[in-house]
N, C-alpha and C positions, 0 to 999 in steps of 0.2 A: 827511645833507642835502647838496644840491649845493654849498652855500656852504662846506663843509669843504674843497673843492678850488678851486684857482685856475682861471680860465678856460682857461689853457693846459693844465692837468692834465686838466680835464674834456674838452677837445677831444682830447687824446692818448688818453684812455681810450676814448672813443667810436670813434676811428679805429683802435684796436688790438683792438677786440672787434666781433663781429657782422659781420666782413668776411672775404672770401676772398682778400684781397691777400696776396701772398707777403712783401712788405715792409711792416712795420708800425712805427709810431713807437716803441712801447715793447716791451720784452721781456716774456715771461710773468711773471717775478718783479716787474718794475716795475708791471705791471698788478695783480698780487696785493697789492702794497703799497698802491696807491691804493684797491683794494677794502677792504683792512683799515682804512684811515683812515676810510672812510665807515661801515663796519660797527661799528667801535669807538665812533663818535660817534652811534650810534643808527639808522643807515639800514639797513633790512632788505634781505636779498638780493633780494626781490621788487621793492623800490623801486629798487635798483641795476640790476636787469634792465630795468626800465622806462626808466631813464635812458639806457641804452646800446642800447635797442630790441631786447632779447632776449626771447624768449617764455618761456624756462625759466631757472630759477636753478641747474640742475645744473652747467652749465659754469662758472659763477661760483664755486660752492662748490669744484669741482675745482681751479680755478686758485688759489683762496685757500689750499688745503691745501699748495701748493708752499712756503709759508713754513715748513713743518715740516722742509724740507731744511736741512742744515747750511749756514750762511752762506758757508763757503769754496767751496761748489760751486754756489751759486745762480746765479752769473753765466753758467754753462754752459747753462742751460735756454733753448731756442729754440722758435720756432713751427714751423720747417721740418722737412725730412726729416733723419734721423739722419746724422751725419758723425763724423769723428774728433775734432771739437771742439765739436759741438753735441749736447746732451742733449735729445732730443725731449720735449715736455711730457708726453705720455702715459707715457713711461718714467720721467720724473722723478716723476710722481704715484705710481707704484708704489714707487719707491725711497724716497720720503718716508714710506712706511708703516713703514720700519725704524726702531726706536727708537734704535739705536746709531749715532753719527756715524761710527765706524770702519767699520761695515758699509755705511753709505750711501756712504762714500768708495770702498770696495772695489767695490761694485756699480756706482758711477759710472765708475770706471776701466775695469771690464770692459765696460760698455755702450759706452764710447767706443772702447776699443782693439779690440773685436771687433764693433762696430756691431750690438749686440744689438737685435732688434726689441722693440717694447713688450710683445709676448706673451712673449718670452724673458725680458725684465726681470721681468715678472709671475711667471713660473715660478721665477726665482731668489729673489724676495722671498717667495713663498708657501712654497717649499721651506725657506727659512731660518726662517720663522715656525712652520711646522709641525714641522720636525725638530729645530730648535735645533742643527744641525750647523754647523761653521765656515763662514762665508760663502764662503770659497775653494772648499770642497767642493761647495757648492750651485752655484757658477758653473761649476765643472768638469763637474758632472753635466749641466747644460744644454748646454754646449759639446760634450759627447760625442754629443749627439743630432744634431749637424750632420755632413754628409758631409765637409766640409773646413773648416779654420780658417785665416783670414788674420790674421796678427799685425802690429800697428803699435806703434810706440814712443810713449808718452805721458809728457810731462814736466809736472808741476804745480809752479809756482814762486810765490814771494812777491815783491811789490813792496817793496823794502827802503828806500824813501824816503817818509817821511810827507808831504813836500811834493808829491811826485808823486801819492800817494794822495788828498790833499786836492783836487788839481786834477781827478783822474779822477772824484771823487765828484760833480762839477758836470756831468758828461757823461751822456748816455744810453748804453745798451748799444751801440746802433748806432754812436754817435760814438766810444766807446772802442775798438771793433773797428777802425774806420777809422784811428784814431791808431796802433793796434798794427801793423796791416799796413803803413801808410805809414812808420812809424818804423823797423821792422825792415828793410824793404826799403831804406830810406835808409842805415842804419848797416851792414847786412850784405848788400849786393848780391852775388848769386851763390851764396847759400846753397842747399843742396839743397831740393827741393820740400817745403813745410811748410804747415800751417794752424794757426790759433790763435785764442784768444779772450782778452779782457782784462777783468778785473773791477776793482774799486776797489783791492783789496789782493792779488789773486791773478791769475795768468795761466796759460795752458795752451798747450803746443806739442805737435803731433803730426806724425809723418812716418816715413820709413823708417830703415833702419840708418845711412845716410849722415848724416842729420840728428842721430841719436843720437851719432855720433862727433864731429860738429862741436860740439854742446853740451857734451859731456863734456870736450872739449879746450880750452874757453875758459879763458884764464889766470886770471881772477878769479872763476870760477864763473858759471854761467848766470844765476842770480838777480840778482847784482850787475851783470853785463854788460848784461842786458836793462833793468834799472832805469836804468843810466847812459845807455843808448841813448834811453830815453824822456825822461830829463831833458834830454838834448841836443836831441832833436827838438822838445820842448815849450819849449825855451829856459828851463828852470828852474834850471839849474846855476849 
């Protein structure tokens, strides 16, 4: 029922679905959670599709399945093209088929580090399900099909302050990413080129070898350093 959502949630859901905009108010996971609220309270997928002016329920069901991803990697899922810190929705839907969170994490890291296409992600997942070989072997098999391999460094870290996490929980994914970029650039102006995404309790950095050296040499460890930076930028310390 529409009443299960606030007017703001209903507006954001409509503006984030059935549109070709590159910038949407909500991330795929945030949309999946609103769909889940409606579905759990008795609204059918067909009724949800009518609410957001979609002709088919298939896309809604695919987005809803994203909730099968491990919570620690859900914040990485985005609408746009693949990048070193954005897990495309179609790739995420494939990875969500893996029952093991360790395999999901390994497949996610590989997808980000090597910018696997959704088809390559599907090949990794189906190889794992079919062969039951270690996920690393399945990833290597897919990468060997490529003529060249470009490697990036990926760092997954935890927000070590509950106070910061509680504040981040009040923000949308777009707002968290804006805080992340502005905060890091404020605290560490002059860092090597990097990209990143910020969840409620996890964050991700990606870049070249120069960034890897910078993060590894931080005196208090990169998780504590980034959390302190966010505390300072958000004036929570």
